[in-house]
C-alpha positions, 0 to 999 in steps of 0.5 A: 064312370067309363072303363076301358080294357085293352087286349091283344098284346103279346110277343111277335117277331119283327115284321109281324102283326097284332091287333089291339082292342079297346073295349068300353064299358060303364057309362057309355056315350058315343061322343068320346074320342079315343087315343092309343098311347104307348110307353117304353121303359124309361121313356115318356108316354107318347100318343101314337094314334087317335080317332074322333068320336064320329070315326071320320078323323084319325091321326098318327104319329110319324113313327107309326104312320103307314103301319098302324091303322085305328078304327072304331065300332061304336055299336060294339063300343070297341076301338081297334089298333091294327099294327103291321110291319112291327119293329123292335122299337114298337115294344112298349105297354100300349094304353087306350084312353078316352076324351070328350073335349074334342068335337065329333070330327076331331081328335088329338094325341095329347095325353093331357086331354084324356081323362079315362085310361085302360090298364095297358097291354104289353107288346113285345117285338123280338126275334 
């Protein structure tokens, strides 16, 4: 069973940066795509970024493109989300999730394709 644990959330001022981590443990294979999702109060959970298992393909939602960067270190079983130029509208609980349905060079931000989820980490952007 794969377990995912997010960390790195917190309170940051507008324009600031945070780096989220998603650490995998348990029955680990390298063929998981990883997605980052977020959910603000009263809103649907949205997929904001994903990275293929090979790390060669990444995708971003328009709302974060150019500000967020996803990366992975398979040796460390960790995926990162570097978030720069944060805005108040980025405030949400951030989740990472894993999927094995994609090829090694593809990923998608569809939450229904992801089977394993972390518990989430709160990100608050406020002055």
